[in-house]
C-alpha beads as a LAMMPS data file, in Angstrom:
LAMMPS data file: protein, C-alpha beads

221 atoms
220 bonds

1 atom types
1 bond types

-500.0 500.0 xlo xhi
-500.0 500.0 ylo yhi
-500.0 500.0 zlo zhi

Masses

1 110.0

Atoms # bond

1 1 1 64.949 -331.032 57.301
2 1 1 63.951 -331.046 60.744
3 1 1 62.024 -333.955 62.904
4 1 1 58.861 -331.532 62.639
5 1 1 59.139 -331.528 58.758
6 1 1 59.567 -335.311 58.407
7 1 1 56.729 -335.991 60.603
8 1 1 54.792 -333.837 58.474
9 1 1 55.917 -335.163 55.294
10 1 1 55.086 -339.068 56.786
11 1 1 51.532 -337.960 57.516
12 1 1 50.905 -336.294 54.244
13 1 1 51.722 -339.629 52.589
14 1 1 49.803 -341.610 54.976
15 1 1 51.528 -344.729 54.384
16 1 1 54.326 -346.338 55.426
17 1 1 55.646 -349.173 53.422
18 1 1 57.943 -351.897 55.618
19 1 1 60.573 -354.041 53.968
20 1 1 61.003 -357.059 55.922
21 1 1 62.431 -359.878 53.682
22 1 1 64.641 -362.814 54.310
23 1 1 67.366 -361.802 51.992
24 1 1 69.745 -358.384 51.381
25 1 1 69.452 -358.238 47.982
26 1 1 65.040 -359.018 48.367
27 1 1 64.829 -355.885 50.219
28 1 1 66.917 -353.695 48.293
29 1 1 64.583 -354.820 45.012
30 1 1 61.716 -354.500 47.396
31 1 1 62.238 -350.849 48.008
32 1 1 63.125 -349.748 44.730
33 1 1 59.683 -351.712 43.840
34 1 1 57.874 -350.055 46.086
35 1 1 59.416 -346.558 45.286
36 1 1 58.435 -347.226 42.036
37 1 1 54.650 -347.574 42.968
38 1 1 54.765 -343.902 44.187
39 1 1 55.784 -344.845 47.908
40 1 1 57.839 -342.355 49.414
41 1 1 58.152 -343.349 53.197
42 1 1 59.449 -346.591 53.385
43 1 1 61.184 -348.259 56.420
44 1 1 63.428 -351.240 56.966
45 1 1 62.837 -353.757 59.252
46 1 1 65.864 -354.820 61.241
47 1 1 64.913 -358.345 60.761
48 1 1 66.196 -357.774 57.169
49 1 1 69.978 -359.764 57.033
50 1 1 72.192 -356.862 57.059
51 1 1 69.731 -354.227 57.722
52 1 1 72.226 -351.459 58.498
53 1 1 74.381 -352.367 54.846
54 1 1 70.377 -352.159 53.337
55 1 1 69.644 -348.735 54.780
56 1 1 73.280 -347.096 54.108
57 1 1 73.007 -348.664 50.246
58 1 1 69.326 -346.994 49.862
59 1 1 70.049 -343.639 51.593
60 1 1 72.657 -343.047 49.086
61 1 1 70.469 -343.802 46.173
62 1 1 67.260 -342.077 47.272
63 1 1 68.249 -338.538 48.832
64 1 1 65.942 -336.313 49.789
65 1 1 62.917 -337.970 47.758
66 1 1 62.325 -340.747 50.023
67 1 1 61.825 -340.507 53.612
68 1 1 63.974 -343.538 55.038
69 1 1 63.542 -345.308 58.410
70 1 1 64.218 -348.565 60.385
71 1 1 62.141 -350.710 62.071
72 1 1 62.434 -353.357 64.940
73 1 1 64.180 -351.136 66.552
74 1 1 64.197 -352.423 70.124
75 1 1 67.245 -350.613 71.663
76 1 1 69.306 -347.486 71.688
77 1 1 72.489 -349.110 70.118
78 1 1 70.316 -350.414 67.018
79 1 1 68.759 -346.936 66.932
80 1 1 72.400 -345.317 66.588
81 1 1 73.259 -347.736 64.409
82 1 1 70.076 -347.026 62.306
83 1 1 70.561 -343.339 62.059
84 1 1 74.499 -343.666 61.246
85 1 1 72.888 -345.638 58.446
86 1 1 70.802 -342.634 57.344
87 1 1 67.378 -344.059 58.485
88 1 1 65.133 -340.783 59.942
89 1 1 62.942 -342.287 61.340
90 1 1 62.514 -345.223 63.816
91 1 1 59.677 -347.561 64.564
92 1 1 59.738 -350.083 67.203
93 1 1 56.975 -352.867 68.174
94 1 1 57.594 -351.745 72.015
95 1 1 57.938 -348.920 74.065
96 1 1 61.885 -348.496 75.355
97 1 1 62.422 -345.133 76.678
98 1 1 66.310 -345.207 75.958
99 1 1 65.362 -346.041 72.434
100 1 1 63.390 -343.016 71.933
101 1 1 65.891 -340.528 73.952
102 1 1 68.412 -341.749 71.435
103 1 1 66.743 -341.346 68.371
104 1 1 65.557 -337.578 69.283
105 1 1 69.103 -336.789 70.286
106 1 1 69.920 -337.518 66.862
107 1 1 67.648 -335.690 65.084
108 1 1 65.368 -338.914 64.106
109 1 1 61.195 -339.078 64.447
110 1 1 60.801 -341.643 67.594
111 1 1 57.683 -344.240 66.807
112 1 1 57.709 -346.398 69.101
113 1 1 55.273 -349.913 69.651
114 1 1 51.848 -349.984 72.136
115 1 1 48.761 -351.152 72.412
116 1 1 46.542 -349.668 75.556
117 1 1 46.179 -346.601 76.221
118 1 1 48.190 -346.813 79.391
119 1 1 51.146 -347.980 76.575
120 1 1 50.287 -344.803 74.614
121 1 1 50.501 -341.937 77.128
122 1 1 53.643 -343.306 78.174
123 1 1 55.405 -343.495 74.839
124 1 1 54.463 -340.066 74.525
125 1 1 55.668 -339.359 78.056
126 1 1 58.955 -340.803 76.625
127 1 1 59.365 -338.825 73.960
128 1 1 57.409 -340.132 71.365
129 1 1 56.417 -337.948 67.911
130 1 1 54.147 -340.860 67.224
131 1 1 52.598 -344.196 68.323
132 1 1 52.389 -347.575 66.445
133 1 1 49.404 -349.373 67.154
134 1 1 50.481 -352.699 67.006
135 1 1 49.240 -355.586 66.311
136 1 1 45.854 -353.769 64.957
137 1 1 45.364 -356.823 62.930
138 1 1 44.007 -358.325 66.169
139 1 1 41.526 -355.625 67.219
140 1 1 40.546 -353.717 63.993
141 1 1 39.434 -350.167 63.372
142 1 1 36.843 -349.921 66.431
143 1 1 39.300 -350.175 68.583
144 1 1 41.642 -347.545 67.221
145 1 1 38.329 -345.120 66.934
146 1 1 38.138 -346.276 70.898
147 1 1 41.568 -345.388 71.045
148 1 1 41.560 -342.400 69.435
149 1 1 38.641 -340.632 71.041
150 1 1 40.511 -339.552 74.507
151 1 1 43.842 -339.317 73.177
152 1 1 43.142 -336.974 70.009
153 1 1 46.128 -334.991 69.860
154 1 1 48.482 -338.372 69.458
155 1 1 49.542 -339.278 66.323
156 1 1 48.307 -343.374 65.984
157 1 1 50.310 -345.091 63.363
158 1 1 47.920 -348.684 62.820
159 1 1 50.150 -351.426 61.714
160 1 1 49.405 -355.275 60.993
161 1 1 46.988 -356.705 58.204
162 1 1 46.094 -353.382 57.299
163 1 1 44.707 -353.918 53.259
164 1 1 43.622 -351.376 50.687
165 1 1 40.109 -352.172 51.110
166 1 1 40.233 -351.549 54.657
167 1 1 42.692 -348.624 54.952
168 1 1 39.640 -346.230 54.623
169 1 1 38.399 -347.531 57.940
170 1 1 40.981 -346.765 59.474
171 1 1 42.116 -343.413 58.398
172 1 1 38.254 -342.527 59.238
173 1 1 39.152 -344.020 62.665
174 1 1 41.716 -341.688 63.645
175 1 1 44.571 -343.090 62.347
176 1 1 47.369 -340.047 61.052
177 1 1 49.096 -342.437 58.936
178 1 1 49.246 -346.397 58.519
179 1 1 52.216 -348.935 58.051
180 1 1 51.662 -351.583 56.003
181 1 1 54.215 -354.841 55.416
182 1 1 52.717 -358.332 54.850
183 1 1 50.054 -356.656 52.701
184 1 1 52.431 -354.766 50.623
185 1 1 55.588 -356.985 50.073
186 1 1 53.747 -360.001 49.887
187 1 1 55.447 -363.386 50.370
188 1 1 53.868 -364.810 47.430
189 1 1 55.070 -361.678 45.493
190 1 1 58.454 -362.330 46.777
191 1 1 58.736 -365.999 46.255
192 1 1 58.013 -365.290 42.523
193 1 1 60.637 -362.515 42.185
194 1 1 57.475 -360.191 40.945
195 1 1 58.665 -356.929 41.740
196 1 1 56.838 -355.377 39.385
197 1 1 53.778 -356.720 40.917
198 1 1 55.084 -355.152 43.895
199 1 1 55.104 -351.790 42.439
200 1 1 51.618 -352.145 41.199
201 1 1 50.775 -353.120 44.949
202 1 1 52.394 -349.708 46.319
203 1 1 50.223 -348.040 43.802
204 1 1 46.909 -349.547 44.953
205 1 1 48.179 -348.535 48.514
206 1 1 49.240 -344.993 47.209
207 1 1 45.743 -344.450 45.785
208 1 1 43.698 -345.746 48.441
209 1 1 44.747 -343.245 50.668
210 1 1 44.170 -340.540 48.214
211 1 1 40.985 -341.889 47.603
212 1 1 40.298 -342.040 51.314
213 1 1 41.019 -338.950 52.696
214 1 1 39.355 -337.234 49.371
215 1 1 36.154 -339.536 50.786
216 1 1 36.866 -337.908 54.248
217 1 1 36.760 -334.180 53.223
218 1 1 33.762 -334.609 51.803
219 1 1 32.453 -335.906 55.291
220 1 1 33.879 -332.310 56.517
221 1 1 36.409 -334.927 58.669

Bonds

1 1 1 2
2 1 2 3
3 1 3 4
4 1 4 5
5 1 5 6
6 1 6 7
7 1 7 8
8 1 8 9
9 1 9 10
10 1 10 11
11 1 11 12
12 1 12 13
13 1 13 14
14 1 14 15
15 1 15 16
16 1 16 17
17 1 17 18
18 1 18 19
19 1 19 20
20 1 20 21
21 1 21 22
22 1 22 23
23 1 23 24
24 1 24 25
25 1 25 26
26 1 26 27
27 1 27 28
28 1 28 29
29 1 29 30
30 1 30 31
31 1 31 32
32 1 32 33
33 1 33 34
34 1 34 35
35 1 35 36
36 1 36 37
37 1 37 38
38 1 38 39
39 1 39 40
40 1 40 41
41 1 41 42
42 1 42 43
43 1 43 44
44 1 44 45
45 1 45 46
46 1 46 47
47 1 47 48
48 1 48 49
49 1 49 50
50 1 50 51
51 1 51 52
52 1 52 53
53 1 53 54
54 1 54 55
55 1 55 56
56 1 56 57
57 1 57 58
58 1 58 59
59 1 59 60
60 1 60 61
61 1 61 62
62 1 62 63
63 1 63 64
64 1 64 65
65 1 65 66
66 1 66 67
67 1 67 68
68 1 68 69
69 1 69 70
70 1 70 71
71 1 71 72
72 1 72 73
73 1 73 74
74 1 74 75
75 1 75 76
76 1 76 77
77 1 77 78
78 1 78 79
79 1 79 80
80 1 80 81
81 1 81 82
82 1 82 83
83 1 83 84
84 1 84 85
85 1 85 86
86 1 86 87
87 1 87 88
88 1 88 89
89 1 89 90
90 1 90 91
91 1 91 92
92 1 92 93
93 1 93 94
94 1 94 95
95 1 95 96
96 1 96 97
97 1 97 98
98 1 98 99
99 1 99 100
100 1 100 101
101 1 101 102
102 1 102 103
103 1 103 104
104 1 104 105
105 1 105 106
106 1 106 107
107 1 107 108
108 1 108 109
109 1 109 110
110 1 110 111
111 1 111 112
112 1 112 113
113 1 113 114
114 1 114 115
115 1 115 116
116 1 116 117
117 1 117 118
118 1 118 119
119 1 119 120
120 1 120 121
121 1 121 122
122 1 122 123
123 1 123 124
124 1 124 125
125 1 125 126
126 1 126 127
127 1 127 128
128 1 128 129
129 1 129 130
130 1 130 131
131 1 131 132
132 1 132 133
133 1 133 134
134 1 134 135
135 1 135 136
136 1 136 137
137 1 137 138
138 1 138 139
139 1 139 140
140 1 140 141
141 1 141 142
142 1 142 143
143 1 143 144
144 1 144 145
145 1 145 146
146 1 146 147
147 1 147 148
148 1 148 149
149 1 149 150
150 1 150 151
151 1 151 152
152 1 152 153
153 1 153 154
154 1 154 155
155 1 155 156
156 1 156 157
157 1 157 158
158 1 158 159
159 1 159 160
160 1 160 161
161 1 161 162
162 1 162 163
163 1 163 164
164 1 164 165
165 1 165 166
166 1 166 167
167 1 167 168
168 1 168 169
169 1 169 170
170 1 170 171
171 1 171 172
172 1 172 173
173 1 173 174
174 1 174 175
175 1 175 176
176 1 176 177
177 1 177 178
178 1 178 179
179 1 179 180
180 1 180 181
181 1 181 182
182 1 182 183
183 1 183 184
184 1 184 185
185 1 185 186
186 1 186 187
187 1 187 188
188 1 188 189
189 1 189 190
190 1 190 191
191 1 191 192
192 1 192 193
193 1 193 194
194 1 194 195
195 1 195 196
196 1 196 197
197 1 197 198
198 1 198 199
199 1 199 200
200 1 200 201
201 1 201 202
202 1 202 203
203 1 203 204
204 1 204 205
205 1 205 206
206 1 206 207
207 1 207 208
208 1 208 209
209 1 209 210
210 1 210 211
211 1 211 212
212 1 212 213
213 1 213 214
214 1 214 215
215 1 215 216
216 1 216 217
217 1 217 218
218 1 218 219
219 1 219 220
220 1 220 221
């Protein structure tokens, strides 16, 4: 699957499940949970202990059913390690041209982070396939809409504080997809070891994307 097809599948899914846990074991269980809940685009944050081993394990077990990526990839060396372990997309909270170039050269989708219009355009000029807008929780859907207006051709992935209840607002504001982490892999669920609850949470997000897009289709958007 080439980068264009991967990106197409990611935007069709509409939601990227971000796995950020304090232990390797929790990360593996969280991945299984969100997959059981129907999410087929999953990002393993490099803040997870031994994230490369987690990526490698998940990549071997999920095959082509899930598009697996790595997050918090802030330099080219991390990008190489992540892609080598099976990541097919790379996400970062910042824009580092070398990281983008490395990811693209290795056949991975590059999604660096940005916030302002200048940062978004710089990310695109550096070769980004899409741009993570972070932290969107500080500004909300109205900011994303204002950003999307002059940059309609840029695929925007707002991340931070997105809930099923406000997901529609972000898609309506121009999001191509959204990233969900702490509102999916919730600390209370991790603390309780409630991975079934995490799977249920994933189902709620998947349903929210489907319902939001149905509403937008009726609006003719």
